[in-house]
C-alpha positions as CSV (number, residue, x, y, z in Angstrom):
1,M,-2.0,18.5,-3.3
2,E,-5.4,17.0,-3.6
3,Y,-6.4,14.2,-1.4
4,V,-9.0,11.5,-1.1
5,T,-10.3,10.5,2.2
6,L,-10.3,6.6,2.8
7,N,-13.0,4.7,4.6
8,N,-11.1,5.1,8.0
9,G,-10.6,8.8,7.7
10,V,-7.0,8.7,6.4
11,K,-6.2,11.3,3.8
12,M,-4.3,9.9,0.8
13,P,-2.8,12.1,-1.9
14,I,-4.4,11.4,-5.3
15,L,-1.0,11.7,-7.1
16,G,1.9,9.4,-6.2
17,Y,5.3,8.2,-7.3
18,G,5.8,4.4,-8.0
19,V,9.2,2.7,-7.9
20,Y,8.1,-0.4,-9.8
21,Q,11.2,-1.5,-11.9
22,V,13.4,1.1,-10.3
23,T,16.6,-0.8,-9.5
24,P,17.7,-0.8,-5.8
25,E,20.8,1.2,-6.8
26,E,18.8,4.0,-8.4
27,C,15.8,4.1,-6.0
28,E,17.0,6.3,-3.3
29,R,17.9,9.0,-5.9
30,C,14.7,8.7,-7.8
31,V,12.5,9.0,-4.5
32,L,14.7,12.1,-3.4
33,D,14.1,13.7,-6.8
34,A,10.3,12.9,-6.6
35,I,10.1,14.4,-3.2
36,E,12.1,17.5,-4.2
37,V,9.7,18.2,-7.0
38,G,6.7,17.8,-4.8
39,Y,5.5,14.3,-4.6
40,R,4.4,13.2,-1.1
41,S,3.0,9.8,-2.0
42,I,5.5,7.0,-2.6
43,D,4.5,3.5,-3.8
44,T,6.8,0.5,-3.3
45,A,6.4,-3.3,-2.7
46,Q,8.3,-6.3,-1.5
47,A,8.4,-7.6,-5.0
48,Y,10.0,-4.6,-6.2
49,N,13.0,-5.3,-4.0
50,N,13.9,-1.5,-3.4
51,E,12.3,-0.7,-0.1
52,E,15.6,0.1,1.5
53,G,16.0,2.9,-1.2
54,V,12.7,4.3,-0.4
55,G,13.6,4.1,3.4
56,S,16.8,5.9,2.9
57,A,15.2,8.6,0.8
58,I,12.5,9.0,3.5
59,S,15.2,9.5,6.2
60,K,17.3,11.9,4.1
61,C,14.8,14.0,2.4
62,G,14.1,16.7,5.1
63,V,10.4,16.4,4.7
64,P,8.5,15.6,8.0
65,R,7.4,12.0,8.0
66,D,3.8,13.0,8.6
67,E,3.8,14.9,5.4
68,L,4.7,11.8,3.4
69,F,2.4,9.0,2.4
70,I,4.2,5.6,2.1
71,T,2.4,2.6,0.4
72,T,3.9,-0.8,0.2
73,K,2.7,-4.4,-0.5
74,V,3.0,-7.9,1.0
75,W,4.1,-10.3,-1.6
76,I,2.5,-13.7,-2.1
77,T,5.6,-15.5,-0.7
78,N,5.0,-13.7,2.6
79,A,1.3,-14.7,2.8
80,G,-0.2,-16.2,5.8
81,Y,-0.6,-14.8,9.3
82,D,2.9,-15.7,10.7
83,K,4.9,-14.9,7.6
84,A,2.9,-11.7,7.0
85,K,3.3,-10.5,10.6
86,A,7.2,-11.1,10.3
87,S,7.2,-9.4,7.0
88,I,5.5,-6.3,8.3
89,E,8.1,-5.9,10.9
90,E,10.8,-6.3,8.1
91,L,9.1,-3.7,6.0
92,L,9.1,-1.2,8.7
93,K,12.9,-1.7,9.2
94,K,13.6,-1.5,5.5
95,L,11.5,1.7,5.2
96,Q,13.2,3.2,8.3
97,T,9.7,4.3,9.6
98,A,7.6,3.6,12.7
99,Y,4.5,3.2,10.5
100,I,3.3,2.5,7.0
101,D,0.5,4.8,5.7
102,L,-1.0,2.2,3.4
103,L,-0.2,-1.6,3.4
104,L,-1.8,-3.8,0.6
105,I,-1.8,-7.5,-0.2
106,H,-0.1,-7.5,-3.6
107,Q,-2.2,-10.3,-5.2
108,P,-5.1,-12.6,-4.1
109,F,-3.0,-15.7,-4.0
110,N,-1.8,-18.1,-1.1
111,D,-3.3,-17.5,2.3
112,Y,-4.4,-13.9,1.9
113,Y,-6.9,-14.2,4.7
114,G,-4.1,-15.0,7.2
115,T,-2.1,-12.0,5.6
116,Y,-5.0,-9.7,6.1
117,R,-5.5,-10.7,9.8
118,A,-1.8,-9.9,10.4
119,M,-2.4,-6.5,8.6
120,E,-5.5,-5.8,10.7
121,E,-3.4,-6.4,13.9
122,A,-0.7,-4.1,12.7
123,C,-3.3,-1.5,11.9
124,K,-4.8,-1.8,15.3
125,A,-1.2,-1.5,16.9
126,G,-0.6,1.7,15.0
127,K,2.1,0.3,12.8
128,V,-0.1,0.8,9.7
129,K,-2.6,3.7,9.2
130,A,-4.7,2.0,6.5
131,I,-4.8,-1.5,4.9
132,G,-6.2,-2.7,1.6
133,I,-5.6,-4.9,-1.4
134,S,-4.1,-4.9,-4.8
135,N,-5.1,-6.7,-8.1
136,F,-8.3,-8.2,-6.5
137,P,-11.1,-8.8,-8.8
138,P,-14.6,-7.9,-7.6
139,D,-15.6,-11.4,-6.3
140,R,-12.3,-11.7,-4.2
141,L,-13.1,-8.0,-2.8
142,I,-16.6,-9.2,-1.9
143,D,-15.5,-12.4,-0.3
144,L,-12.7,-10.8,1.7
145,S,-14.9,-7.9,2.9
146,S,-17.4,-10.6,4.4
147,F,-14.8,-12.1,6.7
148,V,-12.7,-9.1,8.1
149,D,-13.0,-6.6,10.9
150,I,-11.4,-3.6,8.9
151,K,-12.8,-3.2,5.3
152,P,-10.2,-2.8,2.6
153,A,-9.6,1.0,2.3
154,V,-8.0,0.7,-1.1
155,N,-7.9,-1.7,-4.1
156,Q,-4.9,-0.8,-6.3
157,V,-5.7,-2.2,-9.8
158,E,-4.6,-1.5,-13.4
159,M,-6.9,1.2,-14.8
160,H,-6.4,3.2,-17.9
161,V,-8.4,4.2,-21.1
162,F,-8.2,0.7,-22.4
163,Q,-9.2,-0.9,-19.1
164,Q,-11.7,1.3,-17.2
165,Q,-12.7,-1.1,-14.6
166,K,-16.4,0.3,-14.4
167,Q,-18.0,-2.7,-12.9
168,A,-15.2,-3.2,-10.4
169,H,-15.2,0.5,-9.6
170,E,-19.1,0.3,-8.8
171,I,-18.5,-2.7,-6.5
172,M,-15.6,-1.0,-4.7
173,K,-17.7,2.0,-4.0
174,K,-20.5,-0.1,-2.6
175,Y,-17.8,-1.7,-0.1
176,G,-16.3,1.8,0.7
177,T,-13.0,0.7,-1.0
178,Q,-11.2,3.4,-2.8
179,I,-10.0,2.5,-6.3
180,E,-6.3,3.3,-6.9
181,S,-4.3,3.0,-10.0
């Protein structure tokens, strides 16, 4: 497996398995299958409503937790400091893990500054290894980076041959934020 080193020294696999649109009923089996064939990075989110399946697969797979890289995202309805703080605790329970490898803000809406403060606290407390953002355009990344203690390690954005995000990627590099797609 190849890795990229994030701005805080955390190593993230460059290939991951996402569970977007995987039903809660199918999620555990799909993640177990993915881990069995070699995936070590699993990506979920509150908005996918299948974190319990990911958590169940993590606990049943037989792979040591420190060999897996689990990413999840705080949804906009859980934005703001207090809601995000409670939401992070709920994510840890659903994922059946003591820590999350990468926690992202799903979209730049609602009080994402408060959300990010709660994520920074969780990171400092060891509940999260790295924090970042998702679907943030360059101007929102620049603004957020100006007001936080821990710079976003990742910005997960849509990127493919028809949307290459060249300018956004250059700005992310300037801020030490790894592009993920």
